C-alpha positions in Angstrom: 6.1 -33.4 10.4 5.3 -34.7 7.0 3.2 -32.9 4.5 2.2 -34.6 1.3 0.3 -32.0 -0.3 0.2 -28.3 0.3 -3.0 -26.2 0.1 -2.1 -23.0 -2.0 -5.5 -21.2 -1.2 -5.1 -18.4 1.1 -6.8 -15.3 2.6 -5.7 -12.3 0.6 -5.9 -8.7 1.5 -6.3 -6.5 -1.6 -5.6 -2.8 -1.0 -6.4 -0.4 -4.0 -7.5 3.1 -4.9 -10.8 2.0 -6.4 -13.0 -1.3 -6.7 -12.9 -0.7 -10.8 -13.9 -3.4 -13.5 -10.4 -5.0 -13.7 -10.1 -5.3 -10.1 -13.4 -6.9 -9.6 -12.5 -9.3 -12.3 -9.2 -10.2 -10.7 -10.8 -10.6 -7.3 -13.6 -12.7 -8.9 -10.9 -15.1 -10.3 -8.9 -15.3 -7.0 -12.2 -16.3 -5.3 -13.1 -18.8 -7.8 -9.7 -20.4 -7.3 -10.5 -21.0 -3.6 -8.9 -17.9 -2.1 -10.8 -15.4 0.2 -10.2 -11.9 -0.9 -11.1 -9.0 1.2 -10.7 -5.4 -0.4 -9.8 -2.3 1.5 -8.9 1.1 0.3 -5.4 2.3 0.3 -6.2 4.9 2.9 -6.3 1.9 5.2 -2.6 1.7 5.1 -0.9 3.6 8.1 1.5 3.1 11.0 -1.4 2.3 13.6 -1.9 -0.7 15.7 -5.2 -1.1 13.9 -3.5 -1.5 10.7 -1.4 -4.1 12.1 -4.4 -6.1 13.3 -6.1 -5.7 10.0 -3.0 -7.6 8.3 -3.0 -10.5 10.8 -5.5 -12.8 9.3 -4.2 -12.7 5.9 -1.5 -15.0 4.2 -1.0 -12.6 1.1 -1.3 -8.9 0.5 -1.9 -7.5 -2.9 -1.5 -3.7 -3.4 -2.7 -1.8 -6.6 -1.3 1.5 -7.2 -1.9 4.1 -9.8 1.4 5.5 -9.1 4.0 4.0 -6.8 3.8 5.2 -3.3 6.9 4.3 -1.6 5.7 5.6 2.0 2.7 3.4 1.9 4.8 0.4 0.6 7.3 0.9 3.5 4.4 0.9 6.1 3.0 -2.3 4.9 6.4 -4.0 4.8 7.5 -2.8 8.3 4.1 -4.3 9.6 4.4 -7.6 8.0 6.6 -10.1 6.3 3.9 -11.9 4.6 4.2 -12.2 0.7 3.5 -9.0 -1.0 2.5 -8.3 -4.8 2.1 -4.9 -6.2 0.0 -4.3 -9.4 0.0 -1.2 -11.5 3.8 -0.4 -11.2 7.1 -2.0 -12.7 6.9 -0.7 -16.3 10.4 0.8 -15.8 13.5 -1.2 -14.5 14.0 1.5 -11.8 10.5 1.2 -10.6 10.8 -2.6 -10.4 14.1 -2.4 -8.5 12.7 0.2 -6.1 9.7 -2.3 -5.2 12.2 -5.1 -4.9 14.4 -3.1 -2.6 11.3 -2.4 -0.5 10.6 -6.0 0.0 8.0 -6.6 -2.7 7.8 -10.4 -3.6 6.5 -9.6 -7.3 5.4 -6.4 -9.3 3.1 -6.5 -12.3 2.6 -3.4 -14.4 -0.8 -2.4 -15.8 -2.7 -3.6 -17.8 -2.3 -6.9 -16.1 -4.0 -10.1 -17.1 -6.0 -11.7 -14.2 -5.0 -15.2 -15.1 -1.3 -14.3 -14.9 -1.7 -12.4 -11.6 -3.5 -15.7 -10.2 -0.9 -17.8 -11.4 1.9 -15.7 -9.7 -0.1 -15.6 -6.5 -0.2 -19.5 -6.6 3.5 -19.7 -7.1 4.3 -17.1 -4.2 2.2 -19.1 -1.7 3.8 -22.4 -2.8 7.0 -21.1 -2.1 5.8 -19.4 1.3 4.1 -22.6 2.6 7.0 -24.8 1.6 9.2 -22.5 3.8 6.7 -22.8 6.8 7.0 -26.6 6.4 10.7 -26.4 6.3 10.7 -24.5 9.4 8.5 -27.0 11.3 10.7 -29.9 10.0 13.8 -28.3 11.4 12.1 -27.7 14.7 11.4 -31.3 15.2 15.2 -32.0 15.1 16.4 -29.2 17.3 14.3 -29.3 20.3 17.1 -30.4 22.5 19.2 -27.3 21.4 16.3 -24.9 22.0 15.6 -26.3 25.4 19.3 -25.7 26.3 18.6 -22.1 25.8 16.0 -22.1 28.5 13.1 -21.8 26.1 10.6 -23.4 23.7 9.5 -22.2 20.4 6.3 -23.4 18.7 6.4 -22.8 14.9 2.8 -23.4 14.5 1.5 -20.8 16.9 4.6 -18.6 16.7 4.8 -18.6 20.5 7.8 -18.5 22.9 7.4 -20.3 26.3 9.9 -19.7 29.1 8.9 -21.5 32.2 5.3 -20.9 32.7 5.5 -17.6 30.7 4.3 -17.3 27.1 5.1 -14.6 24.5 3.3 -14.0 21.4 5.5 -12.5 18.6 5.3 -11.6 15.0 6.5 -13.9 12.2 9.5 -12.1 11.6 10.5 -11.8 15.4 9.9 -15.6 15.7 12.2 -16.6 12.6 14.9 -14.2 13.9 15.0 -15.8 17.5 14.6 -19.3 16.1 17.8 -18.5 13.9 19.9 -17.1 16.4 18.9 -19.7 19.1 19.6 -22.6 16.4 23.1 -21.2 15.9 23.7 -20.4 19.6 27.2 -19.2 20.1 27.9 -18.2 16.5 27.9 -14.8 14.9 25.7 -14.6 12.0 26.6 -12.0 9.5 24.1 -9.3 8.7 23.8 -10.2 4.9 23.0 -13.8 5.9 20.4 -12.9 8.6 18.8 -10.7 6.1 18.4 -13.3 3.6 17.4 -16.0 6.0 14.8 -13.9 8.1 13.7 -11.1 5.5 14.3 -13.0 2.3 16.3 -9.9 1.0 19.9 -8.4 0.5 21.3 -6.4 3.2 21.9 -2.7 2.6 24.6 -0.7 4.2 22.1 1.7 6.0 19.3 -1.0 6.4 18.4 -1.3 10.2 15.4 -3.5 9.9 16.7 -6.3 11.8 18.0 -4.1 14.6 14.6 -2.8 14.9 13.2 -6.4 15.2 15.9 -7.5 17.6 15.0 -4.4 19.8 11.4 -5.5 20.0 12.3 -9.1 20.7 14.7 -8.0 23.6 11.8 -5.8 25.1 9.4 -8.7 25.0 12.0 -11.2 26.5 12.6 -8.6 29.4 8.9 -8.5 30.3 9.1 -12.0 31.3 12.4 -11.9 33.1 14.6 -13.5 30.4 18.0 -12.1 30.1 17.6 -10.3 26.8 21.3 -9.3 26.8 22.0 -13.0 25.7 21.1 -11.7 22.2 24.1 -9.7 21.2 24.8 -7.3 18.2 28.4 -7.8 17.3 29.7 -4.4 16.0 31.0 -4.8 12.3 30.1 -8.5 12.3 26.5 -9.3 13.0 24.1 -11.0 15.6 24.5 -13.9 18.0 22.8 -15.6 20.8 24.9 -16.5 23.9 
């Protein structure tokens, strides 16, 4: 697959406390640059399946806090791996570090300049879209290897086909299974897997990948695939056998 030019416009979900003047100016600028922005109140963030469905159509999430709420931030990051920008926090080094550790792609303190935010949005979307193209290119070169594993993976629809059965998985689940199948028979270390799948460093008490693997195994089991082919190797990492 060859792509000569990447479209960096996207559907953006903006989660905030209130639709104040500065927020309205930023949203107007993003819309003027070709993005489609939808505003929702922060109270929309919860651990329900409805919130997960709310996130699905968007390519980028923007959250504006008056004060950093780590619980709400964790809920969002656990529900999606899409690019995430946090506004209104990050004045201190500690706050920025906390945001980055929670999987935020960028954080911008108040008062922010709408033009700067729009440029950062564009930069993050470019990186994100280049990553998608890279995954599709690699897919074209490793179909045979994936077929040997008894399945086919479609990066454009993020579906897994095993025989006549089809599974729809999340973006993180797809990337995780893709990586393990691509390196079939090799144990991938936890730090490497976290960087490749989640784009962040692995922490000693971080079990995010284990949670995603558990969901993948359950989904594969529902269509009769031997889910135990996905191994967690104690003290080392993960493997597909």
